[in-house]
C-alpha positions in Angstrom: -16.8 2.0 -31.2 -16.4 5.1 -29.1 -13.1 6.8 -28.6 -11.9 6.2 -25.0 -9.7 9.3 -25.0 -12.0 12.2 -24.3 -9.2 14.8 -24.4 -9.7 17.4 -27.2 -6.4 19.2 -26.8 -2.8 18.4 -25.7 -3.3 20.3 -22.4 -6.3 18.1 -21.5 -4.5 14.9 -22.6 -1.5 15.7 -20.4 -3.7 16.7 -17.4 -5.7 13.5 -17.7 -2.5 11.4 -17.9 -1.1 13.0 -14.8 -4.4 12.5 -12.9 -4.2 8.8 -14.0 -0.7 8.5 -12.7 -1.7 10.1 -9.4 -4.7 7.7 -9.1 -2.4 4.7 -9.6 0.6 5.8 -7.7 -0.8 6.7 -4.3 -2.3 3.2 -3.5 0.8 1.6 -5.0 2.9 3.9 -2.7 1.1 2.7 0.3 1.9 -0.9 -0.6 5.6 0.0 -1.1 5.7 1.7 2.3 4.3 -1.4 3.9 6.9 -3.6 2.2 9.7 -1.2 3.2 8.4 -1.2 6.8 8.4 -5.0 6.8 12.0 -5.1 5.5 12.9 -2.5 8.2 11.3 -4.4 11.1 12.5 -7.9 10.0 16.1 -6.8 9.2 17.2 -8.0 12.7 20.6 -6.4 12.4 21.1 -7.3 8.8 22.7 -4.1 7.5 22.0 -4.9 3.8 18.3 -5.4 4.4 18.2 -2.2 6.5 19.9 -0.3 3.8 17.4 -1.7 1.2 14.5 -0.6 3.3 15.9 3.0 3.8 16.6 3.3 0.1 13.1 2.1 -0.8 11.5 4.7 1.4 13.8 7.4 0.0 13.0 6.5 -3.6 9.3 6.4 -2.8 9.4 9.9 -1.4 11.4 11.2 -4.3 8.9 9.6 -6.7 5.9 11.1 -4.8 7.5 14.5 -5.0 7.8 14.3 -8.8 4.2 13.0 -9.0 2.9 15.8 -6.8 4.8 18.4 -8.7 4.0 16.9 -12.1 0.9 18.9 -12.7 2.7 22.2 -11.9 5.6 21.3 -14.1 3.3 20.4 -16.9 1.4 23.7 -16.6 4.6 25.7 -16.6 5.9 23.9 -19.8 2.5 24.1 -21.6 2.2 27.8 -20.8 5.8 28.4 -22.0 4.9 26.9 -25.4 1.7 29.0 -25.8 
């Protein structure tokens, strides 16, 4: 049986993992935006549902920020330990 992990070093393993997270998170993020937009549109004056929709979008953007910056943060940390 062949080893599915093709990384030969810790740097490459972390980079591959971050790329996998990006590949999964962006389509999932689109689905979450659609759900939050649906909550926003159907709130019909319901303050709690409106607050939930706003929080969902806020947390989504914070998560995207971390995912976008993850590669840079990993590079900084890996270079610091070299």
